[in-house]
N, C-alpha and C positions, 0 to 999 in steps of 0.2 A: 504494500500500500504506500501511497505518497512517494512514488519512485523518484520524483524530481526534487524532493526536499533537500535543502542544504543542512549539514550537520555541524555542530560545535561539539567536540569530544573533550571532556575534562577527565584526566587520568589521575586518580588519587592513590594509585599503587596498590600493593597488597601486603598485609602483615596481620597475622591472627591476633585479635585482642577481644575485649569484652564489649566493644561498640560495633563498628561497621566493618572491621578488618581493612580499613582504609587509612593508612598512615598520613595521607595528604590532608585529611580533615580532622585527625587527632582522635584521642580518647581520654577525657571527654571531648565530644565533637565541638569544634570551634564554631564561632558565629558564621552562619551560612550566607548571610547577606552579601558579603563580597564575592562569594563563589557564584551566586545567582547573578550578581551584577556583571561579572566577567562575561557570562554567556549572553546576558541582555545587551551589553555594549557591542558585542559582535553580531547582533541581529537576531538572536534566538528569541522566540516567543512561546515556545513549548519546551518544557524541561522535564525529562523522565529520569527517575532514580530507582536503582535496584539495590538498596541497602537499608539497614536500620541503624539507629544510633545507640541502642542498648540491647543488642541481640541475645545476650546471655543473662539478662535481668529476669528476676522472678515475675515482675509485672511488665507486660509488654504494651498494654493498650492505654497507657497514660498520655497526657498532653505534656510533652517534654519541651525543653528549651529549643530544640531543633524544630519541633512543631510550631512553636511561636515564631521562629525565624521564617518558616514557610509562609505563615499567615501575614507576617509583617511585610515581607518583600512583595507578596502579591497585592496586599492592600496599597502599598506605595507605588506599585507598577501594575495597574489594573488590566493591562493587556497581556500579562505574562501568566501562563498556566503551568503549574507544577504538578507532576504525577509521581506517585510512589507505589512501589510494590507493597502489597499488604503484608507479606511475610509467608514463610513456609512452615509454620508451627501448628497448623490446623489439624483436625477441624474443631478443636475445643473452643468453648465460649471465651471471649476476651483474649484471644491470641493474636489479634491484629497488632502489628508493631508500629511504634513511632519511628520517624515523623509522619507516617501515612495517617496518623490520627489528627493531623492538622485539619482545620475547618474548611479552608478555602481551596486546598488542593484536591486531587482525585486519588483515592486509594483504590488499587486495582487488585481484585482477586483472580484466581486462575480456574478455568474450566478444562475439561478434557478436550481432545482435539478431534477435528473432522466430524464424522457422523455422531460422535459421542459428546459433542460440545454442549449438549443439553444437560450434562452432569458436571458437578464440581470435581475438580482435582482434589484427591483426598488430603493433600498436604496444605491446601490453601488456608491461610489464617482467617479467623472469623472475629467479628465484633461481639458486642458493641464496645465503644470506648468506655473509659472509667466513668465519664459523666453521662453515659447513656445515648450517645450519638450513633447514627447509622454509619458504620464503616466495616468493610470496604463499601465504596460507592457503587461499583459496577464490576463486571468481569469480562475477560477475554481469554481465548485459549492459551494455556501455559504448560501443557503436558506433552512431552515428546516433540518439541518444536525444533525444526531443522533451521539453523542459521549459521552465520559466519563463525569460523573457528580461529581462535588466537593460538598461534604456535609459539608464542613468547619470544619470537625472533623478529626484531624490528627491521631487519635487513632483508627478510625473505620475500616480502610482498606476496604472501601466499593467498590463495583463493579457495582454501579448503572450507568445508562445512562440518558442523557437528550437531548432534542431537542432545538437547538439554530440557530439563523440566524445572518449573518454578514460577512464582508470581513475577520474577524479574523478566521473564519472556512475555507475560501477559501485559505488564506495564508498558513495555516498549511498543507492543501492538496497539494498545490504547492510545499512546502518544501519536502513532501514525494515523489513527482514526481522528484524533483531535486536529491534526494537520489538514486532513481532508475537510473537516467542518470549517476550519478557519479559511481555507481556500474558497469554499462555497460562498462565504460572505465577501471576501476580498475580491473575488472575480465577478461579483455582481449577479449571482444566480438567484438571490432572494430579491424581490418576492415572485418574479415571473416564472422561475424554473429554467430560464435560459440566461446565459452570460450577457449582461447589459452593462456597458462601461459606466453609465450614469448611476447605476445602482450599487457600485462598489463602496464598501465601507469596512473599516477595521473593527472587528468585534471585540468586546471585552472578554477577558478570561471567563467571567461569569456566564456570558452568552454561549461561549464554546462549551463550557461545562453543562449548562442547562440543556443544550442541544444534544450532547452525548447522553445525558440521563433521560431525556425525553425519548430517545431512540431505543432504550433498553427493552429486551424481551424477557419475560419471566421464564426462568428455567424450571423444568418439572422433573428432571432426572434424579439420579443418585445424589444425596447430600444437599438438596436444595430446600424446598419449602416455600410457602407463599411470600411475596414481597410486600413491604420491605423486609429484608431478611438479614440475619447476622452474618451469613456466609456469602450469599450472592449479591447483597446490597439491593439495588434496584433491578438487577438482571444483567444479561449479556448484550453488549452493543450490537445493534443491527440498524445501521444508518438509513437503510431503505425505508424504515418505518417512520422516519422524521423528515429527512431532506426531500424537498419537493422538486421534481423535474417535470418539464412540460409533458402533459398528457397523462400524468398519474392521478389516481383517484384520491389519494391522501394529499392534503394541502398543508401549508405551514404558515403560522403567524409567529414572528419573532420580534422582540423589542429589547433594545438597550435603553433603559429608562433612567433619567436623572434621579429619580427616587425622592427621598425625603430629607429635609434639613436636620441637622443636629438638634436634639430636643423634641423632635416630633413625637406625638403620642395621640393616636386616634385619627390621624389624617389618612385618607384613602385615595387610591387611584383605581379607576375602573376601565375595563376593556370589554367590548361587546363583540361576540362572534355569532354568526349564523351557522348552525350545525345541521347537516343532513344525516339521515339514518344510514346504516350500512358499514360504518367504519368506527372503530374505537376512538374515543376522545381522550387526549392526554394533555394535561396542563402542568408545566414545570416552572417553578420559581426558584431562582438561585441568586445569592448575593455574596460578594467578597466582603467578609465581615472584618471589623476592627480586631487586631490581634489580641489574644488573651495571654495569660501567664500560667506557668505550671502550678502556681499556688491556688488558682481559682478552682472552686468545686464544680462550677458550671462554666463552660468556656464560651458560650454564646454571649455576645455583647449587644449588638443591635438586632432587635427581634422584629421580624416582619411576619405577617400572616397571609395565607392564601385561602380564598373562598371562591367556589364556583357555584352559581345558581342558575337554574333553568328548568325546562319541563321535566327533567328527571329528578329534581329536588335540589337541595342545598348541601354542599359538601365542603368540609374543611381539609386543608392540606395534611397529608400523612395519616389520615384516619382510614385505615384499610381493613378489609376482611376478605380472605380468599383472593388476594392479589388485585382487588379493585376497591374503589372508594365506597364508603357507606355513610349514610346520614348520621348526624349526632356526633358524639365524641367531644374532645377538647382540643384547643389549639396547641400546636407543637411549641414547646418552650426550650428545645435543645438544639435543633438542626438549622443550618442556614441553606438547606434545600427542602422545598415542600412540593409535593406532587398530588394531583387528582387524576384518577384514571376511571373512565366509564367505558366498560367493554361494549355495551350496546346502548348508547345514549338515545333518548327520544329526540326527534327532530324539533328544531325551534331555536329561539334566541337564548344565548347563555351570557350571563354577566360574570366576568372574572374580576374580583376585587383583591387588590393588594393593600394591606393595612399596616401602618406603622404602629405596632403595639407599644414599642419603647425603643427610642433611638438616642441613647445617652452619650455615646462615645464619639460620634462623628456624623457628618452627612452620609447618607446611605443610598447609593445607586442600586439598581437591581436589574436582572435579566429575566424575561418571560418568554417561554416557548410554548406554543399550542399546535398540536398536530391532530389530524383527523379529516373528516369531510367538512372542513371549516371554510367560512367566507367572512372576512371582516367587513365586506361591503364598503360603503363610503362614510360610515358613521365616525364621529369624532371620538378621541380618547380623553377621558377625564383626568386632568392633572391635579386638581384640587377641588374639594367639595366640602362645604360646611353649612349644615342646617341649624347649627347652634344648639342642638339638643344635648351636646356634651361640650365641655369647656376645652377648646383646642388652642388656647394661648393667646387670644386677642388681648392687647394691652391698651388700657385707657390712658389718655394724656401722655403718649409715648415720648414727646419732646420736652415735657414739663413746662409747656408754655400756654396751656389752656387758661381761659379767663372766666368761663361760665361759672356762675355760683349755684345754679340749680339746673336740672335737666341734663345732667352729664350722661354720656353714653355708658351703657351697661348691657351685659348679657342677662336677660331676665324673662320671666313670664309677665307680659304686659297687662296693665289694667286700662280699660277704656276711659276716655274723657270726651266730653262734648261741650261745645259752645258754638251756637249757630251751626250745628252739625258736628260730626265726629272729628275730633282733632287727634286723638291717639287711639289706635286700634287695640282692642282687647284680645285679639287673636293674632297669632303669628301667621305668616304666609303658608307655613307647613309646620306640623308639630305644635309644641307649646312655647318654645323659646325663640326670641329674636334679639337683635341689637336694637335698643330703644333709648330715647333721650329722657331718662327718668321714668322708671316703670310704674311707680305708684301714682294712683289717680289724685289723691289728695281731696280736700273738701271742695275745691273748685278747679275748673279746668286749667287755670293759670298757675296753680300752686307749684307744680313740678315740671312745667315746661322749661325750655331753654331760656335762661335769663343771664344777663351780665357779660355776654361775649361768646367765645368759641369753645366747643367741646369736640374732642377727637378720639378715635380708637383705631388701632392698627393690628393687622393680622400677623401671625407667625410668618417666618420666612418660607417662601414657596419656590422650589426649583423648577424653572421653565426649560424644557428641552430645546435644543437648537432646531431651527427649521420649522416649516409648516405655518399654518394660520392659527394663531392663538386668540381665543375669545374669552373675555370676562363677562359673565352674566350675573345678575343679582336682582332680587325683588326689593323695592323700596317705596317709601312715600315721604312727602314733605308737605306739611299742612300749616296753615296760618290764618289769622283773622285779617280784617281790612286794615289793621294798624301796622301791618308789615310793610317794609320797604325793600328796595333792591340791595340794601346793605346786608340783609339777612340771606343766608344761603344754605344749601345742602350740596356737598362736594365729595366726589370719589377720585382718589389719586392713586397712581402706581408709583411706588418708590423703587427705583432700580439701582444698579451698581453705581451709576454716575449721575443719573438724572431723575427728576420727579415730574410726572406728567399728569395733568388733570384730564381724566377721561370722561367725566360726567359732572355737570353742575346745573343746578336750577336755583334761581334767585327769587326772593320774595317780591311781593307787589301789593298794592292797596286793594286787594280783592280777597274774598273769602274762599279758601281752598280747603276742602275736607280731605281726611286721610283715606286713601284707597291704595291697596297694593298694586304695583305695576312692575313688570319685568323689563329690565334694560339689558342690552348686549352691546359690548364695545370691542373693537379689535385692538389687541395689545401685542401684536406680533413683533413690534419694535423691541420688545423685551425678551424675545426668544434667546435662549442660551444664558440667561441671567438668573440670579436669585433675587426675588422681588418680595415686597410687602404691599398689601392693600391698605391705604389710609383713608378713613371715612371721617368727614368733618361736617359740623353743622353750627350755625351761629344765629343768635339774636343780637345783631350788631347795631340795630337801629335804636334800641333802648325801649323796653316796655312792650315789645311785640309778643303776641302769643304764637309760639313756634314749636312744632313737634316734628320728629323724624323717626323712621324705622328702617331696618335693613334685615333681610333674611335670604337664605338659600344662595349663598355665594358659590359660584362654580366657575372653574377655568378649564377650558377644553382646548385640545390641539387637533387640527384636521390635517 
C-alpha cells in the first residue's frame, strides 16, 4: 500500500534493556518531542512505532511519560499522526503497552493474515488502559507477514525478505492505510469521489484518525467479541467502507471543524444529513486532546460528546450492544473518540450534535466523519446555538463601562409589563429563558426598564471556521413609548480579532412600539476564520424614556 510514499527512517539501534531495547532513546526513555520533531522537519506527517517504553514492567497499560510526549507533540502539531504497536503480550486484559496508551495516537492490534484476518492474532495485546480507555484503537494483519529483511550489513544493499509476526507489522500496515487516507484528502477526492484540484486540503491528524476508525469492520472470528472491544478496539481497517469514489453506493461526509473555545461548556454544533435505507450509518468523532500527565487518574482533559438523532431514535457516542449503537446509556467520560453505528438505519433526516461538555485546558478543534447512504444536501452547518435555557457564559457589562442604573441585561425568565400595550414580553421566543433588560415587572411598567444610559452583554468566544457564508440569526424586540428619541437604541455587534462591526441596530422614535419577537439574519462572513464574540447593547440615552429589549435563540451557521 502507498507505494509512492517517501520515508524518514530513524534508527535507535538495539540493546536489550527493560524499556524498548533501543539505546538511541534511552532507558528510561528520553523526551520524544525532539525525535518526532526531526521527522516532522523532514516532511513526515505519519509516524509509526514498533516499540514500548516499559516492556518488562508488571503494569503495561498505564499512561507513561512517553504517552504524554505523544499527546503533547500531536497537540502542538495537529497535522502529525503517530501510530504505535499495541504490544505482543496478549490476549490478557490490560496488556496493551505504553506509549500506545496515548490518547491522540492510534494503537494498533494484530489480526491473523489472509482469509483468517477475521480473527485476532493470539499474541496481540489487549486493553483497556488503566483509566478505562479503549485501546488498541483498531487492527491490521500482523501474523506471518512477509516483508523486507535486514541482514545487519549496511554495505550489502540486499533485497531479501523475511516472515515475521507481531503488532509491529500491523502498525506499519496501518500507517500505510493512514497515508492513503491523507492522500485522499490532499489530492482532492473529497467530496466528489474524483480528484479535483480545487478540493485539495490538508487534513488534521484527527480527521485521518476519524476516517480510519470510521472504516473499521467488526471482526467475528477467534479472540474477538463485539465492538468496542478490549482486543480489536473498533475492528479491522477496511477503507472501502468509508472512502467514497465516484459511482459507489456508500457516500462520505467529513469535516475538520474549529470546534470550541477554551472554557466552553454546553455549546453545541450540529450537522444534518439525509440518510437512505440500505447501507449502515456510521458517525465518528475524534479530537486531538490536550496532553495529560502520568499522575492523572483520568487522562481525558477536554471532553466532547456525540449525539445522533433521527427516525431510528437518539443515540449517544460509544453506547453499544452487539456491535451497534443502542438508545439510552450515559455519555462517555474517558475517550477522545466517540462513534455511533446503525446497521440498518431508517431513512430520513438525522441530526448529528457535537457538544462541549467541558473544555478547560485549551481551545478544542474536532474531526467528524459520516459514512453510509448519506447526503448532506445544501443545508447549513450550525457553528453556535444558544436558546439561553442553560447558562453558557454570557457576560454583562463586559467592558465595565455601562451606565444604566436599572434594566440591565440578564439571562432570566421574563415577566410581562404593559403601558399602552406590551413593553416587555413575559414569554421567551422559545423555552423559558431569554436575555432581557430587567426581568422583573415591578409595580409599574417603568420600574425596571432601561434607565440612566447603556447596558450591554457579551457572548463567550465563538470559533468561526474559515471559508463559506457565515450567518448570524437571532430573535429580538425593542419597545418604547412616545417619549423615546433617536438617542435610544438596540444594537448587535460582532467583536472580532481586530475589528468590531455593528451588524444590526434600531433607534428609538417618538412613537409607541410594542414588544413582539422578530427574527433577524445578518451575514458575518467577514469574520470567517476568527474567534468572535457577540455584543448586545441597549440604551435609554434620551433620559426618562420607557425602553425595553429582549434577545433569544442566537444561532450562527456556515453554508
